[in-house]
C-alpha positions as CSV (number, residue, x, y, z in Angstrom):
1,M,-28.0,-13.4,18.8
2,I,-27.3,-11.0,21.6
3,R,-23.6,-11.9,21.5
4,Q,-23.5,-11.4,17.7
5,T,-25.2,-8.0,18.1
6,R,-22.6,-7.0,20.6
7,L,-19.7,-8.0,18.4
8,V,-21.2,-5.9,15.5
9,E,-21.5,-2.9,17.8
10,V,-17.9,-3.2,19.0
11,R,-16.6,-3.5,15.4
12,Q,-18.6,-0.5,14.3
13,K,-17.2,1.5,17.1
14,V,-13.6,0.5,16.3
15,L,-14.0,1.3,12.6
16,K,-15.6,4.7,13.4
17,Q,-12.7,5.6,15.7
18,N,-10.3,4.5,13.1
19,D,-12.0,6.7,10.5
20,V,-11.7,9.7,12.8
21,V,-8.0,9.2,13.2
22,A,-7.5,8.5,9.5
23,R,-9.2,11.8,8.6
24,E,-7.0,13.7,11.0
25,L,-3.9,12.0,9.5
26,R,-5.1,12.8,5.9
27,G,-5.5,16.4,6.8
28,Q,-2.0,16.5,8.4
29,F,-0.4,14.8,5.4
30,R,-2.0,17.2,3.0
31,E,-1.0,20.2,5.0
32,A,2.5,19.0,5.1
33,G,2.5,18.2,1.4
34,V,3.3,14.5,2.0
35,F,1.8,12.1,-0.6
36,V,1.0,8.8,1.3
37,V,0.8,5.5,-0.5
38,S,-0.3,2.2,1.2
39,L,0.4,-1.2,-0.2
40,V,-1.8,-4.2,0.6
41,S,-1.3,-7.8,-0.6
42,S,-1.4,-11.4,0.6
43,P,1.9,-12.9,2.0
44,G,4.5,-13.8,-0.6
45,T,3.3,-11.4,-3.3
46,G,6.6,-9.6,-3.4
47,K,5.5,-6.2,-2.2
48,T,8.7,-5.7,-0.1
49,A,10.9,-6.4,-3.1
50,F,8.8,-4.1,-5.2
51,L,8.9,-1.4,-2.6
52,E,12.6,-1.7,-2.1
53,R,13.1,-1.1,-5.8
54,V,10.7,1.8,-5.9
55,L,12.4,3.4,-2.8
56,T,15.8,2.9,-4.3
57,T,14.8,4.7,-7.5
58,L,12.8,7.5,-6.0
59,Q,15.2,8.5,-3.2
60,T,17.6,9.9,-5.7
61,R,15.1,12.7,-6.6
62,H,12.5,12.8,-3.9
63,R,12.5,12.6,-0.1
64,V,10.8,9.3,0.6
65,A,10.3,7.1,3.7
66,A,8.4,3.9,4.6
67,L,6.5,2.4,7.5
68,V,6.3,-1.4,7.5
69,G,3.7,-3.4,9.3
70,D,4.3,-7.1,10.3
71,L,3.1,-9.4,13.1
72,A,6.7,-10.0,14.2
73,T,10.4,-9.3,13.3
74,D,11.9,-6.2,11.6
75,N,13.1,-8.2,8.6
76,D,11.2,-6.2,6.0
77,A,12.3,-2.9,7.6
78,R,16.0,-3.9,7.5
79,R,15.6,-5.0,3.9
80,L,13.9,-1.7,2.9
81,A,16.7,0.2,4.7
82,R,19.0,-1.0,1.9
83,S,17.4,1.7,-0.3
84,N,18.9,4.4,2.0
85,A,15.4,5.8,2.7
86,P,14.3,6.2,6.3
87,V,12.3,3.2,7.4
88,K,10.4,2.3,10.6
89,Q,8.9,-1.0,11.6
90,I,5.4,-1.4,13.2
91,I,5.1,-4.7,15.1
92,T,1.3,-5.5,15.3
93,G,1.6,-8.7,17.4
94,T,-1.6,-10.6,17.0
95,V,-3.3,-7.9,14.9
96,C,-3.6,-8.9,11.2
97,H,-3.6,-5.3,9.8
98,L,-2.4,-1.8,10.4
99,E,-4.8,0.8,11.9
100,A,-4.7,4.6,11.7
101,E,-3.7,4.9,15.4
102,M,-0.7,2.6,14.8
103,V,0.4,4.9,12.0
104,R,0.0,8.0,14.0
105,S,1.9,6.5,16.9
106,A,4.8,5.4,14.6
107,L,5.0,8.8,13.0
108,A,5.1,10.7,16.3
109,G,8.6,12.3,16.6
110,W,9.8,10.3,13.6
111,M,8.5,11.6,10.3
112,P,11.5,13.0,8.4
113,E,11.5,16.7,7.7
114,G,10.4,17.8,4.3
115,L,9.1,14.4,3.3
116,D,7.6,14.1,-0.2
117,I,6.3,10.6,-0.3
118,L,5.5,8.2,2.5
119,F,4.9,4.5,1.8
120,I,2.9,2.3,4.3
121,E,3.4,-1.4,3.7
122,N,0.5,-3.2,5.4
123,V,0.6,-6.7,7.0
124,G,0.3,-9.5,4.4
125,N,-3.5,-10.0,4.3
126,L,-6.2,-9.3,1.8
127,V,-9.1,-9.3,4.2
128,C,-8.8,-7.2,7.3
129,P,-6.9,-4.2,5.8
130,A,-9.8,-3.5,3.4
131,S,-11.8,-2.0,6.3
132,Y,-9.1,0.2,7.8
133,D,-8.4,3.7,6.3
134,L,-4.9,4.8,7.1
135,G,-5.1,8.3,5.9
136,E,-3.4,7.4,2.6
137,A,-3.9,9.3,-0.7
138,L,-3.4,6.2,-2.8
139,R,-4.0,2.6,-2.0
140,L,-2.3,-0.2,-4.0
141,V,-3.4,-3.8,-4.0
142,L,-0.8,-6.2,-5.2
143,M,-1.3,-9.6,-6.7
144,S,1.4,-11.9,-8.2
145,V,1.3,-14.0,-11.3
146,T,1.9,-17.1,-9.0
147,E,-1.4,-16.5,-7.1
148,G,-3.8,-17.1,-10.0
149,E,-5.9,-14.9,-12.2
150,D,-9.0,-15.2,-10.0
151,K,-7.6,-13.4,-6.9
152,P,-9.8,-10.3,-7.5
153,L,-12.9,-12.6,-7.6
154,K,-12.0,-14.2,-4.3
155,Y,-11.2,-11.0,-2.5
156,P,-13.4,-8.3,-4.1
157,T,-13.6,-6.0,-1.1
158,I,-9.9,-5.1,-1.1
159,F,-9.9,-4.5,-4.9
160,N,-13.0,-2.3,-4.4
161,T,-11.3,-0.2,-1.7
162,A,-8.0,0.1,-3.6
163,D,-7.2,2.7,-6.3
164,V,-4.7,0.7,-8.3
165,A,-3.9,-3.0,-8.9
166,V,-0.3,-3.9,-9.3
167,I,0.5,-7.3,-10.8
168,T,3.9,-8.5,-9.5
169,K,6.5,-11.1,-10.5
170,M,5.9,-10.6,-14.2
171,D,9.2,-12.3,-14.9
172,L,7.6,-15.5,-13.9
173,A,4.4,-15.1,-16.0
174,A,5.4,-17.4,-18.8
175,A,6.7,-20.1,-16.4
176,V,3.4,-20.3,-14.5
177,E,1.3,-19.8,-17.7
178,F,-0.3,-16.6,-16.2
179,D,-3.2,-15.4,-18.3
180,S,-2.8,-11.6,-18.2
181,A,-6.0,-11.0,-20.2
182,A,-8.1,-13.1,-17.7
183,A,-6.5,-11.3,-14.7
184,H,-7.4,-7.9,-16.2
185,R,-11.0,-9.1,-16.9
186,N,-11.4,-10.3,-13.3
187,I,-10.0,-7.0,-11.9
188,H,-12.3,-5.0,-14.1
189,A,-15.3,-7.2,-13.3
190,V,-14.8,-6.3,-9.6
191,R,-13.7,-2.7,-10.2
192,P,-14.5,-1.4,-13.7
193,G,-11.9,1.0,-15.1
194,M,-9.3,0.2,-12.4
195,T,-5.7,1.1,-13.3
196,V,-3.6,-2.1,-13.7
197,L,0.2,-1.9,-13.7
198,P,2.2,-5.1,-14.4
199,V,5.7,-5.0,-12.8
200,S,8.8,-7.1,-12.0
201,A,11.0,-6.1,-9.1
202,K,13.6,-8.5,-10.3
203,T,14.0,-7.3,-13.9
204,G,12.6,-3.8,-13.5
205,Q,9.8,-4.4,-16.0
206,G,7.1,-1.7,-15.5
207,V,8.8,0.0,-12.6
208,D,9.5,3.2,-14.5
209,E,5.9,3.3,-15.7
210,F,4.7,2.8,-12.1
211,I,7.0,5.6,-10.9
212,A,5.8,8.0,-13.6
213,F,2.2,7.2,-12.7
214,L,3.0,7.7,-9.0
215,E,4.7,11.1,-9.6
216,S,1.8,12.2,-11.7
217,R,-0.7,11.4,-9.0
218,A,1.5,13.1,-6.4
219,R,1.7,16.3,-8.4
220,E,-2.1,16.3,-8.8
221,S,-2.6,16.1,-5.1
222,A,0.2,18.4,-3.9
223,P,-0.6,21.9,-2.5
224,S,0.4,24.6,-5.0
225,E,3.2,25.8,-2.6
226,K,4.8,22.3,-2.6
227,A,4.5,20.8,-6.1
228,I,6.5,17.5,-6.4
229,G,8.8,17.7,-9.3
230,V,9.7,15.1,-11.9
């Protein structure tokens, strides 16, 4: 019991410090007029493919960049760099999630001048990232049609801490007999009224709608002196 109490105290201290750094980052992002979007999903959901397509589309009219978190390798960063947007890898080693201090350290001396939108792709994990604020303005939780419609019921915390649910790999929906109505019901059972956006990075289905939604949210949050255009 004493050991368990100590573990709880340590965790609370870590989370409290993370929240302090996240608040500082959020203030800095807002002051700089940078709209920050984080992406969370389980491994294999297709968030890197989705983000590559989004970056490729957005970088023709906005200044965008991405931070990518992974336990090892810079594979995802090299893949995202094909979009021609600035990308930086964060190697977490044994840590199964990104933390605000990791983001702050990665941005030190790197964040591109005049940035409009910064994407933060978290480590593939639906558990740990739910507890760590990264200073983002918008958190996306991704689930693919190949994972099953009950994903929100199994991982309710991440859906409760996210702002938007993105359903990926819609091009495979018919092949895997994905029940879209059931997925929506499960998402809304956990988070009533949550925005749900179905997409396919392969075919482009829903990507324009997602970008329009993203640009709208960015405009709403932008300081008056730096409104993000369409």
